[in-house]
Each structure stands twice: as C-alpha cells, then as structure tokens.
Backbone and ligand atoms as CSV (ligand in chain L), in Angstrom:
chain,resi,resn,atom,element,x,y,z
A,1,UNK,N,N,0.829,-1.210,-0.001
A,1,UNK,CA,C,-0.030,0.030,-0.003
A,1,UNK,C,C,0.891,1.283,-0.046
A,2,UNK,N,N,1.992,1.156,0.674
A,2,UNK,CA,C,2.954,2.339,0.725
A,2,UNK,C,C,3.436,2.590,-0.680
A,3,UNK,N,N,3.741,1.556,-1.414
A,3,UNK,CA,C,4.258,1.660,-2.808
A,3,UNK,C,C,3.201,2.385,-3.668
A,4,UNK,N,N,1.917,1.952,-3.541
A,4,UNK,CA,C,0.855,2.573,-4.312
A,4,UNK,C,C,0.707,4.023,-4.004
A,5,UNK,N,N,0.824,4.269,-2.699
A,5,UNK,CA,C,0.600,5.754,-2.265
A,5,UNK,C,C,1.827,6.605,-2.824
A,6,UNK,N,N,2.981,6.149,-2.849
A,6,UNK,CA,C,3.983,6.989,-3.394
A,6,UNK,C,C,3.833,7.194,-4.905
A,7,UNK,N,N,3.073,6.367,-5.562
A,7,UNK,CA,C,2.832,6.491,-7.004
A,7,UNK,C,C,1.480,7.280,-7.291
A,8,UNK,N,N,0.943,7.876,-6.265
A,8,UNK,CA,C,-0.300,8.692,-6.410
A,8,UNK,C,C,-1.412,7.858,-6.924
A,9,UNK,N,N,-1.458,6.579,-6.491
A,9,UNK,CA,C,-2.617,5.726,-6.927
A,9,UNK,C,C,-3.670,5.849,-5.844
A,10,UNK,N,N,-4.903,6.013,-6.222
A,10,UNK,CA,C,-6.000,6.134,-5.277
A,10,UNK,C,C,-6.636,4.721,-5.104
A,11,UNK,N,N,-6.852,4.219,-3.891
A,11,UNK,CA,C,-7.459,2.910,-3.654
A,11,UNK,C,C,-8.102,2.971,-2.314
A,12,UNK,N,N,-8.885,1.876,-2.124
A,12,UNK,CA,C,-9.332,1.694,-0.759
A,12,UNK,C,C,-9.147,0.225,-0.353
A,13,UNK,N,N,-8.831,0.075,0.883
A,13,UNK,CA,C,-8.559,-1.233,1.452
A,13,UNK,C,C,-9.852,-2.004,1.619
A,14,UNK,N,N,-9.866,-3.308,1.421
A,14,UNK,CA,C,-11.044,-4.104,1.541
A,14,UNK,C,C,-10.879,-5.067,2.735
A,15,UNK,N,N,-11.945,-5.414,3.442
A,15,UNK,CA,C,-11.892,-6.360,4.563
A,15,UNK,C,C,-11.495,-7.779,4.073
A,16,UNK,N,N,-10.743,-8.473,4.879
A,16,UNK,CA,C,-10.361,-9.814,4.563
A,16,UNK,C,C,-11.637,-10.658,4.512
A,17,UNK,N,N,-11.742,-11.615,3.570
A,17,UNK,CA,C,-12.951,-12.449,3.550
A,17,UNK,C,C,-12.538,-13.816,3.173
A,18,UNK,N,N,-13.259,-14.880,3.681
A,18,UNK,CA,C,-13.062,-16.230,3.195
A,18,UNK,C,C,-14.474,-16.674,2.627
A,19,UNK,N,N,-14.385,-17.473,1.490
A,19,UNK,CA,C,-15.558,-18.055,0.959
A,19,UNK,C,C,-15.565,-19.572,0.949
A,20,UNK,N,N,-16.747,-20.154,0.653
A,20,UNK,CA,C,-16.728,-21.576,0.527
A,20,UNK,C,C,-15.778,-22.005,-0.582
A,21,UNK,N,N,-15.225,-23.213,-0.423
A,21,UNK,CA,C,-14.378,-23.813,-1.472
A,21,UNK,C,C,-12.974,-23.335,-1.338
A,22,UNK,N,N,-12.594,-22.536,-0.291
A,22,UNK,CA,C,-11.277,-22.165,-0.134
A,22,UNK,C,C,-10.817,-20.853,-0.739
A,23,UNK,N,N,-11.804,-20.139,-1.447
A,23,UNK,CA,C,-11.516,-18.840,-2.066
A,23,UNK,C,C,-11.450,-17.815,-0.942
A,24,UNK,N,N,-10.530,-16.803,-1.039
A,24,UNK,CA,C,-10.396,-15.801,-0.064
A,24,UNK,C,C,-9.798,-14.528,-0.700
A,25,UNK,N,N,-10.103,-13.461,0.034
A,25,UNK,CA,C,-9.456,-12.147,-0.330
A,25,UNK,C,C,-8.723,-11.623,0.914
A,26,UNK,N,N,-7.420,-11.735,0.909
A,26,UNK,CA,C,-6.640,-11.303,2.050
A,26,UNK,C,C,-5.778,-10.187,1.706
A,27,UNK,N,N,-5.768,-9.109,2.511
A,27,UNK,CA,C,-4.929,-7.868,2.160
A,27,UNK,C,C,-5.184,-7.443,0.758
A,28,UNK,N,N,-6.394,-7.189,0.389
A,28,UNK,CA,C,-6.739,-6.801,-0.964
A,28,UNK,C,C,-7.234,-5.308,-0.950
A,29,UNK,N,N,-7.233,-4.786,-2.156
A,29,UNK,CA,C,-7.661,-3.351,-2.245
A,29,UNK,C,C,-8.527,-3.268,-3.474
A,30,UNK,N,N,-9.236,-2.087,-3.587
A,30,UNK,CA,C,-9.927,-1.804,-4.812
A,30,UNK,C,C,-9.300,-0.534,-5.368
A,31,UNK,N,N,-8.809,-0.602,-6.641
A,31,UNK,CA,C,-8.181,0.542,-7.270
A,31,UNK,C,C,-9.288,1.544,-7.598
A,32,UNK,N,N,-9.095,2.857,-7.182
A,32,UNK,CA,C,-10.051,3.836,-7.441
A,32,UNK,C,C,-9.660,4.733,-8.637
A,33,UNK,N,N,-8.324,5.091,-8.631
A,33,UNK,CA,C,-7.909,5.955,-9.702
A,33,UNK,C,C,-6.396,5.874,-9.816
A,34,UNK,N,N,-5.895,5.459,-11.010
A,34,UNK,CA,C,-4.411,5.409,-11.238
A,34,UNK,C,C,-4.147,6.086,-12.527
A,35,UNK,N,N,-5.021,6.806,-13.112
A,35,UNK,CA,C,-4.732,7.534,-14.417
A,35,UNK,C,C,-5.588,7.046,-15.631
A,36,UNK,N,N,-5.843,5.775,-15.659
A,36,UNK,CA,C,-6.566,5.166,-16.841
A,36,UNK,C,C,-7.842,4.510,-16.316
A,37,UNK,N,N,-9.014,5.026,-16.530
A,37,UNK,CA,C,-10.227,4.294,-16.132
A,37,UNK,C,C,-10.317,2.838,-16.595
A,38,UNK,N,N,-10.579,1.952,-15.702
A,38,UNK,CA,C,-10.547,0.535,-16.035
A,38,UNK,C,C,-11.769,-0.141,-15.564
A,39,UNK,N,N,-12.389,-0.887,-16.409
A,39,UNK,CA,C,-13.679,-1.521,-16.067
A,39,UNK,C,C,-13.530,-2.800,-15.300
A,40,UNK,N,N,-14.543,-3.075,-14.513
A,40,UNK,CA,C,-14.700,-4.350,-13.765
A,40,UNK,C,C,-13.582,-4.730,-12.758
A,41,UNK,N,N,-12.967,-3.671,-12.202
A,41,UNK,CA,C,-11.956,-3.920,-11.222
A,41,UNK,C,C,-12.628,-4.224,-9.830
A,42,UNK,N,N,-12.316,-5.438,-9.304
A,42,UNK,CA,C,-12.733,-5.821,-7.983
A,42,UNK,C,C,-11.556,-5.980,-7.044
A,43,UNK,N,N,-11.670,-6.794,-6.087
A,43,UNK,CA,C,-10.583,-7.028,-5.179
A,43,UNK,C,C,-9.334,-7.368,-5.898
A,44,UNK,N,N,-8.200,-6.822,-5.503
A,44,UNK,CA,C,-6.860,-7.187,-6.070
A,44,UNK,C,C,-5.900,-7.254,-4.838
A,45,UNK,N,N,-5.018,-8.197,-4.936
A,45,UNK,CA,C,-3.860,-8.202,-3.938
A,45,UNK,C,C,-2.993,-6.998,-4.242
A,46,UNK,N,N,-2.321,-6.528,-3.255
A,46,UNK,CA,C,-1.514,-5.344,-3.450
A,46,UNK,C,C,-0.360,-5.566,-4.561
A,47,UNK,N,N,0.341,-6.698,-4.549
A,47,UNK,CA,C,1.369,-6.890,-5.557
A,47,UNK,C,C,0.738,-6.887,-6.987
A,48,UNK,N,N,-0.422,-7.451,-7.162
A,48,UNK,CA,C,-1.142,-7.496,-8.422
A,48,UNK,C,C,-1.505,-6.010,-8.832
A,49,UNK,N,N,-2.059,-5.298,-7.888
A,49,UNK,CA,C,-2.476,-3.841,-8.215
A,49,UNK,C,C,-1.267,-3.029,-8.590
A,50,UNK,N,N,-0.193,-3.234,-7.853
A,50,UNK,CA,C,1.000,-2.463,-8.031
A,50,UNK,C,C,1.586,-2.703,-9.392
A,51,UNK,N,N,1.663,-3.944,-9.734
A,51,UNK,CA,C,2.220,-4.322,-11.106
A,51,UNK,C,C,1.284,-3.886,-12.268
A,52,UNK,N,N,-0.046,-4.040,-11.951
A,52,UNK,CA,C,-1.087,-3.676,-13.080
A,52,UNK,C,C,-1.029,-2.129,-13.300
A,53,UNK,N,N,-0.868,-1.344,-12.256
A,53,UNK,CA,C,-0.826,0.095,-12.506
A,53,UNK,C,C,0.466,0.477,-13.145
A,54,UNK,N,N,1.547,-0.113,-12.842
A,54,UNK,CA,C,2.792,0.162,-13.505
A,54,UNK,C,C,2.692,-0.225,-15.028
A,55,UNK,N,N,2.121,-1.431,-15.268
A,55,UNK,CA,C,1.893,-1.886,-16.661
A,55,UNK,C,C,1.101,-0.838,-17.420
A,56,UNK,N,N,0.043,-0.376,-16.850
A,56,UNK,CA,C,-0.900,0.538,-17.521
A,56,UNK,C,C,-0.075,1.880,-17.861
A,57,UNK,N,N,0.724,2.310,-16.919
A,57,UNK,CA,C,1.449,3.639,-17.057
A,57,UNK,C,C,2.618,3.450,-17.959
A,58,UNK,N,N,3.359,2.334,-17.779
A,58,UNK,CA,C,4.720,2.319,-18.383
A,58,UNK,C,C,4.807,1.342,-19.560
A,59,UNK,N,N,3.706,0.647,-19.889
A,59,UNK,CA,C,3.680,-0.165,-21.034
A,59,UNK,C,C,2.551,0.221,-21.964
A,60,UNK,N,N,1.335,0.315,-21.440
A,60,UNK,CA,C,0.197,0.571,-22.286
A,60,UNK,C,C,0.288,1.921,-22.885
A,61,UNK,N,N,0.501,2.899,-22.110
A,61,UNK,CA,C,0.536,4.295,-22.639
A,61,UNK,C,C,1.569,4.559,-23.691
A,62,UNK,N,N,2.835,4.162,-23.395
A,62,UNK,CA,C,3.879,4.303,-24.472
A,62,UNK,C,C,3.578,3.488,-25.775
A,63,UNK,N,N,3.148,2.273,-25.531
A,63,UNK,CA,C,2.878,1.402,-26.726
A,63,UNK,C,C,1.775,1.891,-27.588
A,64,UNK,N,N,0.712,2.492,-26.988
A,64,UNK,CA,C,-0.427,3.134,-27.765
A,64,UNK,C,C,0.153,4.253,-28.626
A,65,UNK,N,N,1.051,5.105,-27.971
A,65,UNK,CA,C,1.533,6.217,-28.723
A,65,UNK,C,C,2.439,5.740,-29.825
A,66,UNK,N,N,3.309,4.736,-29.561
A,66,UNK,CA,C,4.239,4.249,-30.608
A,66,UNK,C,C,3.561,3.484,-31.746
A,67,UNK,N,N,2.646,2.540,-31.461
A,67,UNK,CA,C,2.124,1.711,-32.466
A,67,UNK,C,C,0.766,2.217,-33.039
A,68,UNK,N,N,-0.064,2.934,-32.161
A,68,UNK,CA,C,-1.362,3.332,-32.636
A,68,UNK,C,C,-1.517,4.754,-32.839
A,69,UNK,N,N,-0.431,5.521,-32.436
A,69,UNK,CA,C,-0.452,7.060,-32.481
A,69,UNK,C,C,-1.660,7.526,-31.804
A,70,UNK,N,N,-2.037,6.901,-30.660
A,70,UNK,CA,C,-3.136,7.313,-29.912
A,70,UNK,C,C,-2.961,7.270,-28.344
A,71,UNK,N,N,-4.019,7.555,-27.683
A,71,UNK,CA,C,-3.972,7.580,-26.266
A,71,UNK,C,C,-5.063,6.599,-25.730
A,72,UNK,N,N,-4.753,5.699,-24.805
A,72,UNK,CA,C,-5.678,4.793,-24.277
A,72,UNK,C,C,-6.485,5.603,-23.132
A,73,UNK,N,N,-7.785,5.633,-23.287
A,73,UNK,CA,C,-8.643,6.354,-22.239
A,73,UNK,C,C,-9.376,5.379,-21.426
A,74,UNK,N,N,-9.430,4.113,-21.775
A,74,UNK,CA,C,-10.081,3.136,-20.931
A,74,UNK,C,C,-9.515,1.801,-21.256
A,75,UNK,N,N,-9.337,1.005,-20.132
A,75,UNK,CA,C,-8.905,-0.440,-20.322
A,75,UNK,C,C,-10.136,-1.248,-19.884
A,76,UNK,N,N,-10.455,-2.179,-20.781
A,76,UNK,CA,C,-11.594,-3.051,-20.359
A,76,UNK,C,C,-11.007,-4.462,-19.799
A,77,UNK,N,N,-11.561,-4.843,-18.656
A,77,UNK,CA,C,-11.171,-6.071,-18.157
A,77,UNK,C,C,-12.402,-6.918,-17.877
A,78,UNK,N,N,-12.164,-8.242,-17.735
A,78,UNK,CA,C,-13.234,-9.201,-17.463
A,78,UNK,C,C,-13.220,-9.491,-15.979
A,79,UNK,N,N,-12.500,-8.750,-15.170
A,79,UNK,CA,C,-12.522,-8.875,-13.759
A,79,UNK,C,C,-11.227,-9.409,-13.117
A,80,UNK,N,N,-11.291,-9.415,-11.792
A,80,UNK,CA,C,-10.191,-9.786,-10.889
A,80,UNK,C,C,-10.653,-11.023,-10.084
A,81,UNK,N,N,-11.311,-10.811,-8.993
A,81,UNK,CA,C,-11.738,-11.911,-8.213
A,81,UNK,C,C,-12.819,-12.728,-8.761
A,82,UNK,N,N,-12.652,-14.040,-8.711
A,82,UNK,CA,C,-13.678,-14.908,-9.165
A,82,UNK,C,C,-13.395,-16.260,-8.498
A,83,UNK,N,N,-14.391,-16.681,-7.686
A,83,UNK,CA,C,-14.191,-17.978,-6.947
A,83,UNK,C,C,-14.385,-19.202,-7.816
A,84,UNK,N,N,-13.285,-19.695,-8.552
A,84,UNK,CA,C,-13.359,-20.751,-9.351
A,84,UNK,C,C,-12.102,-21.494,-9.561
A,85,UNK,N,N,-12.066,-22.659,-10.218
A,85,UNK,CA,C,-10.967,-23.391,-10.517
A,85,UNK,C,C,-10.152,-22.835,-11.761
A,86,UNK,N,N,-8.953,-23.317,-11.973
A,86,UNK,CA,C,-8.227,-22.999,-13.200
A,86,UNK,C,C,-9.077,-23.320,-14.376
A,87,UNK,N,N,-9.189,-22.423,-15.334
A,87,UNK,CA,C,-9.941,-22.611,-16.593
A,87,UNK,C,C,-11.388,-22.879,-16.357
A,88,UNK,N,N,-11.873,-22.587,-15.147
A,88,UNK,CA,C,-13.321,-22.810,-14.825
A,88,UNK,C,C,-13.739,-24.241,-14.739
A,89,UNK,N,N,-12.695,-25.197,-14.521
A,89,UNK,CA,C,-12.966,-26.564,-14.573
A,89,UNK,C,C,-13.755,-26.989,-13.312
A,90,UNK,N,N,-14.478,-28.049,-13.394
A,90,UNK,CA,C,-15.249,-28.437,-12.298
A,90,UNK,C,C,-14.471,-29.000,-11.078
A,91,UNK,N,N,-13.313,-29.511,-11.444
A,91,UNK,CA,C,-12.362,-30.028,-10.368
A,91,UNK,C,C,-10.902,-29.481,-10.622
A,92,UNK,N,N,-10.034,-29.718,-9.767
A,92,UNK,CA,C,-8.683,-29.326,-9.974
A,92,UNK,C,C,-8.188,-28.176,-9.011
A,93,UNK,N,N,-7.158,-27.427,-9.322
A,93,UNK,CA,C,-6.827,-26.514,-8.300
A,93,UNK,C,C,-7.522,-25.132,-8.566
A,94,UNK,N,N,-7.534,-24.344,-7.553
A,94,UNK,CA,C,-8.211,-23.038,-7.612
A,94,UNK,C,C,-7.394,-22.119,-8.436
A,95,UNK,N,N,-8.123,-21.251,-9.221
A,95,UNK,CA,C,-7.433,-20.241,-9.979
A,95,UNK,C,C,-6.874,-19.183,-9.107
A,96,UNK,N,N,-5.842,-18.393,-9.565
A,96,UNK,CA,C,-5.401,-17.295,-8.834
A,96,UNK,C,C,-6.521,-16.223,-8.693
A,97,UNK,N,N,-7.453,-16.274,-9.578
A,97,UNK,CA,C,-8.660,-15.420,-9.462
A,97,UNK,C,C,-9.413,-15.656,-8.132
A,98,UNK,N,N,-9.326,-16.913,-7.649
A,98,UNK,CA,C,-9.957,-17.235,-6.410
A,98,UNK,C,C,-9.356,-16.537,-5.141
A,99,UNK,N,N,-8.112,-15.987,-5.412
A,99,UNK,CA,C,-7.458,-15.183,-4.332
A,99,UNK,C,C,-7.311,-13.744,-4.662
A,100,UNK,N,N,-8.081,-13.303,-5.647
A,100,UNK,CA,C,-7.977,-11.905,-6.128
A,100,UNK,C,C,-6.550,-11.543,-6.537
A,101,UNK,N,N,-5.834,-12.559,-7.102
A,101,UNK,CA,C,-4.447,-12.377,-7.422
A,101,UNK,C,C,-4.264,-12.487,-8.930
A,102,UNK,N,N,-5.316,-12.243,-9.694
A,102,UNK,CA,C,-5.346,-12.277,-11.226
A,102,UNK,C,C,-6.210,-11.299,-11.781
A,103,UNK,N,N,-5.963,-10.953,-13.046
A,103,UNK,CA,C,-6.764,-10.003,-13.775
A,103,UNK,C,C,-6.862,-10.407,-15.202
A,104,UNK,N,N,-8.019,-10.266,-15.884
A,104,UNK,CA,C,-8.125,-10.576,-17.222
A,104,UNK,C,C,-8.473,-9.321,-18.084
A,105,UNK,N,N,-7.509,-8.967,-18.997
A,105,UNK,CA,C,-7.618,-7.661,-19.684
A,105,UNK,C,C,-8.166,-8.096,-21.041
A,106,UNK,N,N,-9.197,-7.406,-21.536
A,106,UNK,CA,C,-9.743,-7.764,-22.868
A,106,UNK,C,C,-9.665,-6.675,-23.904
A,107,UNK,N,N,-9.654,-5.445,-23.592
A,107,UNK,CA,C,-9.585,-4.413,-24.709
A,107,UNK,C,C,-9.107,-3.027,-24.247
A,108,UNK,N,N,-8.803,-2.211,-25.265
A,108,UNK,CA,C,-8.345,-0.882,-24.947
A,108,UNK,C,C,-9.077,0.101,-25.817
A,109,UNK,N,N,-9.588,1.108,-25.215
A,109,UNK,CA,C,-10.403,2.199,-25.869
A,109,UNK,C,C,-9.506,3.370,-26.083
A,110,UNK,N,N,-9.356,3.926,-27.320
A,110,UNK,CA,C,-8.499,5.051,-27.632
A,110,UNK,C,C,-9.327,6.328,-27.574
A,111,UNK,N,N,-8.717,7.462,-27.395
A,111,UNK,CA,C,-9.400,8.785,-27.349
A,111,UNK,C,C,-10.159,9.021,-28.625
A,112,UNK,N,N,-9.648,8.618,-29.722
A,112,UNK,CA,C,-10.421,8.817,-30.986
A,112,UNK,C,C,-11.561,7.810,-31.238
A,113,UNK,N,N,-11.776,6.975,-30.328
A,113,UNK,CA,C,-12.972,6.088,-30.362
A,113,UNK,C,C,-12.562,4.677,-30.726
A,114,UNK,N,N,-11.334,4.502,-31.249
A,114,UNK,CA,C,-10.963,3.099,-31.669
A,114,UNK,C,C,-10.938,2.232,-30.445
A,115,UNK,N,N,-11.371,0.947,-30.723
A,115,UNK,CA,C,-11.365,-0.134,-29.664
A,115,UNK,C,C,-10.448,-1.207,-30.255
A,116,UNK,N,N,-9.379,-1.503,-29.441
A,116,UNK,CA,C,-8.510,-2.635,-29.825
A,116,UNK,C,C,-8.731,-3.702,-28.819
A,117,UNK,N,N,-9.370,-4.825,-29.267
A,117,UNK,CA,C,-9.530,-5.900,-28.366
A,117,UNK,C,C,-8.536,-7.059,-28.589
A,118,UNK,N,N,-8.408,-7.847,-27.576
A,118,UNK,CA,C,-7.437,-8.951,-27.697
A,118,UNK,C,C,-7.981,-9.961,-28.742
A,119,UNK,N,N,-9.237,-10.126,-28.764
A,119,UNK,CA,C,-9.934,-11.055,-29.575
A,119,UNK,C,C,-9.688,-10.747,-31.154
A,120,UNK,N,N,-9.878,-9.547,-31.513
A,120,UNK,CA,C,-9.748,-9.165,-32.853
A,120,UNK,C,C,-8.370,-8.633,-33.197
A,121,UNK,N,N,-7.720,-7.971,-32.365
A,121,UNK,CA,C,-6.432,-7.356,-32.567
A,121,UNK,C,C,-5.296,-8.177,-32.629
A,122,UNK,N,N,-5.323,-9.410,-31.967
A,122,UNK,CA,C,-4.146,-10.320,-31.918
A,122,UNK,C,C,-3.852,-10.774,-33.304
A,123,UNK,N,N,-4.929,-10.894,-34.206
A,123,UNK,CA,C,-4.744,-11.180,-35.565
A,123,UNK,C,C,-5.206,-10.032,-36.473
A,124,UNK,N,N,-5.227,-8.829,-35.895
A,124,UNK,CA,C,-5.743,-7.682,-36.613
A,124,UNK,C,C,-4.733,-6.985,-37.494
A,125,UNK,N,N,-4.842,-5.690,-37.536
A,125,UNK,CA,C,-3.844,-4.939,-38.421
A,125,UNK,C,C,-2.478,-5.107,-37.826
A,126,UNK,N,N,-1.421,-4.752,-38.669
A,126,UNK,CA,C,-0.080,-4.903,-38.168
A,126,UNK,C,C,0.161,-4.058,-36.912
A,127,UNK,N,N,-0.427,-2.832,-36.867
A,127,UNK,CA,C,-0.282,-1.913,-35.758
A,127,UNK,C,C,-0.870,-2.515,-34.546
A,128,UNK,N,N,-2.076,-3.083,-34.659
A,128,UNK,CA,C,-2.720,-3.750,-33.562
A,128,UNK,C,C,-1.915,-4.921,-33.015
A,129,UNK,N,N,-1.489,-5.706,-33.979
A,129,UNK,CA,C,-0.678,-6.871,-33.536
A,129,UNK,C,C,0.541,-6.414,-32.785
A,130,UNK,N,N,1.267,-5.386,-33.244
A,130,UNK,CA,C,2.501,-4.968,-32.653
A,130,UNK,C,C,2.180,-4.470,-31.234
A,131,UNK,N,N,1.083,-3.625,-31.132
A,131,UNK,CA,C,0.696,-3.038,-29.895
A,131,UNK,C,C,0.401,-4.153,-28.829
A,132,UNK,N,N,-0.417,-5.095,-29.165
A,132,UNK,CA,C,-0.823,-6.116,-28.220
A,132,UNK,C,C,0.388,-6.998,-27.875
A,133,UNK,N,N,1.196,-7.339,-28.826
A,133,UNK,CA,C,2.417,-8.215,-28.543
A,133,UNK,C,C,3.375,-7.450,-27.604
A,134,UNK,N,N,3.512,-6.178,-27.796
A,134,UNK,CA,C,4.390,-5.437,-26.897
A,134,UNK,C,C,3.824,-5.389,-25.459
A,135,UNK,N,N,2.467,-5.359,-25.348
A,135,UNK,CA,C,1.832,-5.344,-24.080
A,135,UNK,C,C,2.085,-6.708,-23.334
A,136,UNK,N,N,2.016,-7.771,-24.168
A,136,UNK,CA,C,2.061,-9.080,-23.670
A,136,UNK,C,C,3.537,-9.294,-23.206
A,137,UNK,N,N,4.554,-8.911,-24.008
A,137,UNK,CA,C,5.944,-9.020,-23.635
A,137,UNK,C,C,6.222,-8.212,-22.352
A,138,UNK,N,N,5.730,-6.963,-22.261
A,138,UNK,CA,C,5.964,-6.213,-21.116
A,138,UNK,C,C,5.395,-6.826,-19.924
A,139,UNK,N,N,4.153,-7.404,-20.012
A,139,UNK,CA,C,3.554,-8.076,-18.874
A,139,UNK,C,C,4.413,-9.226,-18.396
A,140,UNK,N,N,5.010,-9.925,-19.252
A,140,UNK,CA,C,5.851,-11.069,-18.816
A,140,UNK,C,C,6.965,-10.703,-17.926
A,141,UNK,N,N,7.394,-9.444,-17.975
A,141,UNK,CA,C,8.490,-8.924,-16.994
A,141,UNK,C,C,7.911,-8.565,-15.769
A,142,UNK,N,N,6.575,-8.348,-15.696
A,142,UNK,CA,C,5.917,-7.801,-14.419
A,142,UNK,C,C,5.191,-8.779,-13.642
A,143,UNK,N,N,4.586,-9.762,-14.335
A,143,UNK,CA,C,3.663,-10.606,-13.631
A,143,UNK,C,C,4.307,-12.039,-13.537
A,144,UNK,N,N,3.835,-12.907,-12.630
A,144,UNK,CA,C,4.376,-14.313,-12.483
A,144,UNK,C,C,3.847,-15.215,-13.566
A,145,UNK,N,N,2.635,-15.028,-13.932
A,145,UNK,CA,C,2.013,-15.760,-15.114
A,145,UNK,C,C,1.311,-14.867,-16.053
A,146,UNK,N,N,1.589,-15.089,-17.367
A,146,UNK,CA,C,0.881,-14.314,-18.412
A,146,UNK,C,C,0.416,-15.300,-19.434
A,147,UNK,N,N,-0.894,-15.227,-19.770
A,147,UNK,CA,C,-1.420,-16.165,-20.747
A,147,UNK,C,C,-2.281,-15.353,-21.698
A,148,UNK,N,N,-2.115,-15.715,-23.037
A,148,UNK,CA,C,-2.848,-14.925,-24.050
A,148,UNK,C,C,-3.352,-15.823,-25.099
A,149,UNK,N,N,-3.703,-15.299,-26.291
A,149,UNK,CA,C,-4.352,-16.061,-27.285
A,149,UNK,C,C,-3.493,-17.250,-27.813
A,150,UNK,N,N,-2.150,-17.143,-27.718
A,150,UNK,CA,C,-1.319,-18.183,-28.277
A,150,UNK,C,C,-1.254,-19.314,-27.263
A,151,UNK,N,N,-1.768,-19.152,-26.107
A,151,UNK,CA,C,-1.724,-20.248,-25.042
A,151,UNK,C,C,-2.804,-21.271,-25.250
A,152,UNK,N,N,-4.071,-20.821,-25.280
A,152,UNK,CA,C,-5.192,-21.728,-25.647
A,152,UNK,C,C,-6.399,-20.936,-25.979
A,153,UNK,N,N,-7.416,-21.785,-26.417
A,153,UNK,CA,C,-8.653,-21.102,-26.869
A,153,UNK,C,C,-9.319,-20.336,-25.837
A,154,UNK,N,N,-9.143,-20.759,-24.625
A,154,UNK,CA,C,-9.884,-20.079,-23.461
A,154,UNK,C,C,-9.347,-18.582,-23.357
A,155,UNK,N,N,-8.136,-18.376,-23.844
A,155,UNK,CA,C,-7.544,-17.041,-23.710
A,155,UNK,C,C,-7.547,-16.316,-25.061
A,156,UNK,N,N,-8.433,-16.695,-25.961
A,156,UNK,CA,C,-8.449,-16.020,-27.213
A,156,UNK,C,C,-8.944,-14.502,-27.098
A,157,UNK,N,N,-9.723,-14.221,-26.010
A,157,UNK,CA,C,-10.287,-12.868,-25.991
A,157,UNK,C,C,-9.711,-12.087,-24.780
A,158,UNK,N,N,-8.641,-12.563,-24.156
A,158,UNK,CA,C,-8.161,-11.747,-23.102
A,158,UNK,C,C,-6.697,-12.210,-22.784
A,159,UNK,N,N,-5.988,-11.249,-22.064
A,159,UNK,CA,C,-4.770,-11.541,-21.382
A,159,UNK,C,C,-5.019,-11.823,-19.961
A,160,UNK,N,N,-4.515,-12.929,-19.452
A,160,UNK,CA,C,-4.597,-13.288,-18.027
A,160,UNK,C,C,-3.276,-12.913,-17.396
A,161,UNK,N,N,-3.289,-12.075,-16.377
A,161,UNK,CA,C,-2.076,-11.797,-15.642
A,161,UNK,C,C,-2.247,-12.226,-14.149
A,162,UNK,N,N,-1.314,-12.918,-13.602
A,162,UNK,CA,C,-1.431,-13.160,-12.149
A,162,UNK,C,C,-0.071,-13.207,-11.557
A,163,UNK,N,N,0.075,-13.158,-10.261
A,163,UNK,CA,C,1.332,-13.030,-9.481
A,163,UNK,C,C,1.920,-14.310,-9.190
A,164,UNK,N,N,1.391,-15.438,-9.496
A,164,UNK,CA,C,1.866,-16.754,-9.110
A,164,UNK,C,C,2.897,-17.125,-10.097
A,165,UNK,N,N,4.096,-17.610,-9.591
A,165,UNK,CA,C,5.175,-18.138,-10.466
A,165,UNK,C,C,4.990,-19.727,-10.538
A,166,UNK,N,N,5.685,-20.265,-11.440
A,166,UNK,CA,C,5.665,-21.772,-11.535
A,166,UNK,C,C,5.897,-22.470,-10.277
A,167,UNK,N,N,5.075,-23.387,-9.962
A,167,UNK,CA,C,5.169,-24.195,-8.682
A,167,UNK,C,C,6.411,-25.099,-8.750
A,168,UNK,N,N,6.764,-25.479,-9.951
A,168,UNK,CA,C,7.882,-26.500,-10.007
A,168,UNK,C,C,9.313,-25.774,-9.916
A,169,UNK,N,N,9.447,-24.688,-10.648
A,169,UNK,CA,C,10.877,-24.113,-10.570
A,169,UNK,C,C,10.921,-22.586,-10.199
A,170,UNK,N,N,9.782,-22.051,-9.811
A,170,UNK,CA,C,9.743,-20.684,-9.389
A,170,UNK,C,C,9.985,-19.581,-10.407
A,171,UNK,N,N,9.998,-19.980,-11.650
A,171,UNK,CA,C,10.194,-19.038,-12.701
A,171,UNK,C,C,8.772,-18.487,-13.169
A,172,UNK,N,N,8.798,-17.412,-13.913
A,172,UNK,CA,C,7.628,-16.919,-14.446
A,172,UNK,C,C,7.174,-17.659,-15.653
A,173,UNK,N,N,5.905,-17.657,-16.020
A,173,UNK,CA,C,5.294,-18.382,-17.110
A,173,UNK,C,C,4.670,-17.463,-18.067
A,174,UNK,N,N,5.091,-17.537,-19.311
A,174,UNK,CA,C,4.679,-16.536,-20.225
A,174,UNK,C,C,4.359,-17.209,-21.555
A,175,UNK,N,N,3.032,-17.245,-21.905
A,175,UNK,CA,C,2.644,-17.954,-23.150
A,175,UNK,C,C,1.620,-17.022,-23.908
L,1,ZN,ZN,ZN,-7.721,-14.998,-15.736
C-alpha cells in the first residue's frame, strides 16, 4: 500500500474475507484511480495492483503512442476476483482469481474512439498486432504468469495476468 501511495494511486482497502471452497481475499484493495479508467476492477492483492498500475502507465501508454499513434482512455477487463478453478474446470486447483491475485484484460479504448480488443487485434492490423504483442511482452516482465491467445482457446479474448510463479521451478510463465 505504501508503494501505491508513493505513485499517487488512489485505492481503498477491503476487509479480509473467506468463501466456501477455499476462495479468499486477504490484504486486498480496490483501485479507485491510477490515471486510466478501467472496467470491472474488484478486489486485487497489493502486488497485483502495483504491477497492473505500472503496466498501464509504463507499457500501455507508451505502446499506444508508438504503435497506434493514440492515447488509451479506458482499459476493459473481465474482472479480478472470481471464486473458481483454473480454466473454470469442475475440479482441480483453484485459479489465482480465487485469491484476487489475477486480472483478465480484454480491450483498450482510444481517445479517438478506436477499440482494440485482444480477440480481434491479436490477428488484426499490423499496428494492432504490434501493440498487443508489446503489451504481452511487457507483462511477462511484471507478472508471474501471463497467458494470451497463443496459449489456448480459453484465452483468445483476453490476457490473463497473475502474480503466481511456476510451482515447479519458481520462474515466471509466459505464453
Ligand atoms: Zn484469468
């Protein structure tokens, strides 16, 4: 929280909660304002929020300028906390979303009205492809796990970012 405050990020702390099935939100916050309005933000762990706001400021903004000659005025997400298993499977291990430690980013709205979505842009114009690939690459340096359209069909329409590293060797996972 101290790191977020020094970056002039506005947020509010959320109470710790436990849910059926082992899901829980511990030491989470809700981002209120970090410069780019972002849809569907719920509870986020502090490390996730810290890296996400850095990504928005230091990756999304410059990449939009460089590749799209524009300014991102809104980031669309499919949410943060969600009490479910990995890939929404009926059994298996809990998703990082179950701990508010993950976010799914789906599209970017530019000031001139353009909307670049992961779904269409990943195979879209060369500028859109370059923009989204730069964002994916940059995310891989910031988050423990990054999944996108090249990983599997479940991620065709969004980037999944979470703070968990590989359980086997502790390195980040980037696909
Ligand atoms: Zn996800």
